[in-house]
N, C-alpha and C positions, 0 to 999 in steps of 0.2 A: 511547721506550715499550718497556718489557720485558714480555713475555708468556712465560708458561712452563707446563710440565706435568710434574709430578712423578709418574712412572709407576708406581712401587713404593708399595703400601700401607705405611703407617707412616712415611712420609718426614718429615725433619726440616725443616719449613717455616720454624722460627725462625730457623735457620742461613742460608736463603737470604734471608729478609726483613732480618736483620741486615746481611748483605753489600749489599743493595741499598740500604738506609738509610745505609750508610756511604759510598755514592757522593756524596751531596750532603746539605744540610740541607733541600733544597727537593724534596720528593717527594710524590705523591699516590697513594693506594691505596684505591679504592673498589669495585673489581670483583675478583673472586676471585683470579684469576692474572694480573692485568694492573696494571703499575705505569707512572707517568708520572714521570720524574726530570729535573730541570732541573741540568745538569752540563757542564763543560767538557771532559769526557772523550769520546773517540770512541766510536762504537757498537763497534768492535771491542775496545777497552779494557773497556767495560762487560761485553760478553760475556764475555771472558777472566776477569775478576774474579768474575763471578756463576757462570760455569761451574765454576770452581775448587771451589766449595763444593756442587756438584751431582753426582749420579750419572751415570754413562756412559748409562744407558737413559733419562734424562730428555730433555726438549725445551726449547729456549730460542730465543726470538726477540727481537732488539733491532733497533729503527728509529729513526732520528732524524726526529721529527715536528715540529720547530719550524717556525713559519710562522703566517700569517694565516689559513690555511683549516682551520677546525674547528668543530664543532658539538656541543652536548650538551644533554641534557634530563634533568630529574629529580634532580638532584644538588643537596644543600644546600651543596656545596662549589663552587659556580660561581664563586666569587670567585677561588680558587686557579687555577682552569683559565683565567680570564680574565687574571690576572695573570702567569702562567707560560707560557702556550702561545702567546701572541702574539709574534712575531719575537724 
């Protein structure tokens, strides 16, 4: 899971989004600043790659959330979650 806050008005979100998309072809983005990415990279590697295109006053959180314990409601993309969030 990647969560971020770009703190300065006028930030280049496309640059951050492009870097996140480059981590894997298996990503999900339905919440404003939250992404789920299925990748073999470690959380540290993901952090370093995404942080490289962010500003020093931004905030970034990367957590490995793979496993069988998750729940969702209200998403039309439930199948992606089911296919990619289980173990």
